[in-house]
C-alpha positions, 0 to 999 in steps of 0.5 A: 881898285880899278873901276869899270872902264879903267885899265887894270894897272899891273906891276910886272917884275922878273922874267929877264936874265943875262947869259955869259957863255964860254966858247971852247974851240980847240986851243982857243976860247972866247966869251959872249954875253946875251941878254934875254927876256921871257915874258914877251908873249904874256905881256903882249896878251896884257897889252891886247887886253888894254891893261896898263903894265909897268915892266921892271926887269930883274936888273932894274929892281934896285932902281925902279921897284917902288920904295914906298906905300904910295908908289905901290898904291899906283898899281892894282896888282903886282906880278912876280915871275922867276926872280928871287927874293934876294933881288928885292932884299939886297938892293945896291945901297944895302949890299954894296954900302951897308946902308938901310933901305926899305924892305921891298917885299915887306912893302908888298905884303903891307900893300896886299893887306891894304887891298892890293893884288899879288900873283906869283908865277912859278919858275926856277927862282920863284917860291923856293926855287932851284937849290933853294935860291928863291927863298920866298918862304923866308921873306915877308911874302910868306904871309900873304901868299896862299901857299906854304913853301918847301924849305928845299929845292921845290922843282918838279921836272916832268919832261913827259908832260903833266895833265892839269885838273881844274877842280874849281872850274866856276871860280872867277879867277879862271874867267870861264876858260875851258878846263882842258889845259895843254900839258906843262913840263914842270912846276914848283911843289907848293902846299895850299894853306888851310884857308886857301882855295885850290883851283887847279892841281896836278895829282895831289900838288896844287897848280893854281891856288888863290886866297886873301890877305887882309883886304887883298887877294893873292894867287900862286901859279905853280908853273911857268908863263913861258918856256921851258915849263910852259911849252909852245902848245901852252902859249898857242892855246887860244885861251892863254891870254884870257886865262891870265887876264882873268887871273889878274883882273880877279886878283886886282878886284877889277869889277869887269874882266876884259874880253880878249880875242883869241891870239896865237903866236 
């Protein structure tokens, strides 16, 4: 647990991808490949707040994600965003060479039970995900997360935008941020567990759910931290960084949430 005056130690995983494009020009075609990351603004807010962040990109999980309880205990909170369970459960040594390997999601579940924090942020490969490919409901994280997940594609695409209702405005996970959020363009449909707390919702669907598992705290944010479900208006919201730093501070059991000045992109 972080103490007063020490930075919150965050292990952030996901939000990176490779695009392989086929360009068709009449008779001819050629290919191009691009690498992209989606969490730059989010990570910048954590940096501004003085958080100590270790970023493990999707393609780095096999080599860089902790393989032991001791390595995980170096962090106060683990944040997983838009990266499927297969990236954790099928490391190179197992998928390519049929060798036994530590179950990294099992390590995270045990870490939470010992007192660590866990935040899952929505996306196409979060929770159940597009075409059911996220598959976290069939992983060891099904127990510590404060939500139950659908057994099929859980995306709710709302191109017209949705309004979020903050139903627990005084919950410390929000850090006192305003209850009027900018619109969002979609989310993963989740089911709050009976012992969890729904802090914000869209209609009857949970948007932000928090809970406990053993000695640890967990949070599930059903939408995105960046486009496309989180439009530019959400990133430009003056309380964007404040909300996320409060959420991670609460989940990490930090004794004081850092104060973050308003930031716009």
